C-alpha positions, 0 to 999 in steps of 0.5 A: 644634247642636240640643243646644246651650243657648239664648242668654240675652237680655233681649229675649226674657225675657217678664217683662222685656219686659212690664215695660218695655213697661208702663213705656214705655206709662205714660211715653207717657200721662203725657207725651204723651197728658196733658202733651202735649195740656195748654194748661197745658204747652209745644208745644216745649222748643226747644234749638239742634242742637248742644245737643240732640245733647249731651242726647240721647247719639245715639251708638250703642255696642257695650254695651247699657244697662239699663232705667232708662237706656232709660226715661231716653231714652224721656222725653228723646226725648218732652221735646224733641220737638215736641208735634203734639197740643198745642192751640196747634200750628197749624203744620201740616195735621195736629194732635190726637190721637184716642185711638181712632186711637191705640189702632189705631196701637198695635194695628198697630204691635204685629202688625207685619204687611205689608198686601200679602197675605190670608195674613199680614194677613187681617184688614187686607186686609178691613177696608182694602176696607171703609174704602176702600169707605166713602170712595169712597161719600162721594166719590159712586161706588159701586164702584171701586178704591183703596189706602193710600199712605205719604203725599199726596204718593205718592197723587198721584204714583200718579195721575199714572203711572195716567193716563199708564199708561191713555193709554199702557200700553206705558210700562210696558215700553218706558219713556218712549220709547214716549211722545210729549211729555206735558202735565198741568195744574194751578195754582200753588197746587197741591201740590208733589208734582206737580212731584217727581212729574213729574221721578220719573216721567221726564216732567220738570218742564216737563211740568207746565203751570201754569194761571192761579188767581184771587185766591182760589187757584181754578183758571180753567178758561177758561184750562185750555182755554187751556193745553190748546190751547197745549200741543197747538200746541206738539206736547205731548199733554195727559193729566191735570188735577190739581184741588186741593180744600183747597190748601195755603196759601189752603185754596182749592177748585177749581171741579171742575164746570167743570173736569170738564165741560173734562176730559170734553170734551178726553178728560183724566183728572181727579185731585182732590188732596183730601188736605187738603179731603177730610174736608169730604165728611163734613159736610152743611153744608160739602160743597159745596165739593166739588161734582163730585168725583164726576166724577174719575177719582181723589181723594187724601184723607188723613184724617190731617189734619182728621179726626185719624186719625194720621200716616199714613192717605193714601188713593188712590181710583179710579173704575175698576173694570178692575183698573188699579192691579194692571195698571199696578204688578203684577210677579207675583213668584211668591214672594209672589203665587203663584196656586195659593193655597188661598184667593181671590188677588184678596185678595192686593192688595200687587200693585196698588202699587209697594211691597213691604212696606206698613204697615197705615193702615186700622185707626187710621180704622176703629176711629175711625170705629167709636167717633166714628160718621160723625155724631162726624166730622161734628161734628169737621169742623163744629167746625173750621169754626165755630173758625176763622170765630170766629177771624176774627171775633175778629181784626176786632175787635183792632188790629194784625190784618190778613187776607190774605183772608176763609177758606173753609176752616180756613186763616186767613191774616193779617198781624200788624202791630206798633205801630211799623207801625200807620198806617204802609202808605204807607211805602216799606219798609213790606211789607219791614218787615212781611214780617219780622214773622211769622219774628221772632215765629216764633222767640220763640213757639217759643223760649217754646214757647207756640205754633207757627204756620206763615209764608211768603211768597205771590206778591207778598205778603210772609211771612204767618201760615197758621193752621190750625184742625183740633185736636178738642180746640180751644176758643175760649179757644184761639183768645183765647190765640193772638190775646193771645199774638201781641199779646203777643210782638209789642208791641215790634216 
C-alpha cells in the first residue's frame, strides 16, 4: 500500500479549494453582509414547502457536482433563507450582525476544534476562562466557575441538574431512586426549557410549581413563600427557585433581591435565567433592573441575543468555587482526560459538561469585545432601550396602535387595531376579531418580505405583536417604517 499512488480528489486540490472558498466568501459578503443588512432588500423570499424543495433540489446523489453548481447552491441557500441580520427582522430575541463576531465564527469554524482539552484547544481554553471571568465580574462575583453551553435551554437544564446534585449528590450514581419528591419554583412567564428540563432529568413536569406573577409578569415573592410551604405540606422537598431577568414575551425582570431573601431563609438554590436580559448588566443606566443578581447561585446569559455575538453564545455562570460542575458531570474518561499529561490537567475543562465534543463559542464574543470595548457594547444596549422608547412614543401618536403595557425592556407588545375595529371595543366579538389581525398581518408581511414580527396570545389576552428592538443597525427611520408598513398592510382588515 505504501507504493500506491494517492487517490486524486478535488477536495484536496489546494488551488481549487482556495478558489472555491474565495468565491463562497465573496457570495457571503455580497448576499448576507451587504444585501442581507440593507433595508431596501427583502427580509425573506417566501416559498411554500413543495415549491422550495423543487427550487433547492435537495436530493443527495451518487455523483458530485461542479464548482459552478456548488456556488449556485450556496446562492440559493442564502436567497431563500430568512435574513436575521436585516433591520426589519424583529421576530426573535436575536437579530443583527456584528462583523467582528462573524470573523470569530469564521475562524472557529475553520479551525474545527473541540473545546474539551488544552492539548487541542489551548487558545480557546484560556480564552473561555477569561471571557467567563469577565461575565462573572459583571454579575458581581470575584470568583466562581462556568461554561459555554449550546443555547440558553441547556444552560437552564444544567442549573437544575447542579442544584439537584448539590442537594443530593447520591443521585449521580443511584439515579432518581435516591431522591424524594422534589419541587422547583418559577412563574408561568419563565422559559419553557424548565419544564422540558424537569422532564428530561427525570423530575417530571409536576415538580415545577408555578408562582404567581403580577400584571407586568414579575414574580410575587409572597406567593413564592406560600408555594414553598404548600409543597412542603404535600411532602415535596423544595430545592430550587428560578427567577427570570427578561421574560420572553413581556420582557419582565423578577425582583431578585426579594426572591434572594426567600431563598436565603429557606436554603434554596437561586438560578437567574438572564439569557435575554443579562446583557443589560453592561449598561450603567439600566443595570438596576438586575439588582440582586449577585446573590444568585447560577446565572444563564446569552450574549448572542442583545449583544449580537452570533448564534450560539450562551454562558452558564456559577458562584460555586468547589468544582461543582466537574463533580456533577465528570466521568474521567481515560482516553481523553489522562491525569499524567505534561501540562496542568486542570485546564482540561471537558469533564465539566455532559457533552463530549463542544464547539468554541468564546472567540466571537471575545473578538467583538476587543473591537467594541465595554463602552461600545454599553452604547449598543442603551441604543436599543432608546429606540424602543422612541417606537412606543410614536405609537401613541397614531390611531390603531394599542400597547399591551408600557415596556421596561426592549420587548414592545402591542395590538394593531385595523380601521374596521376602531371604536368597536364594546362589540361582543371584538376580542375574537382582534386576535385574528396579527396572524393575518404576519402572513402578509412575510409573503411580501417586508418585515417579520412575532405574535402570540398571553393569558386572557388574544394575539398581539411582540416586537424586539435589538439590532444595533436600527434607526428611528426603521421604527417609522414598521409603523407605516403595519398601517399599509392592515388598512383593509
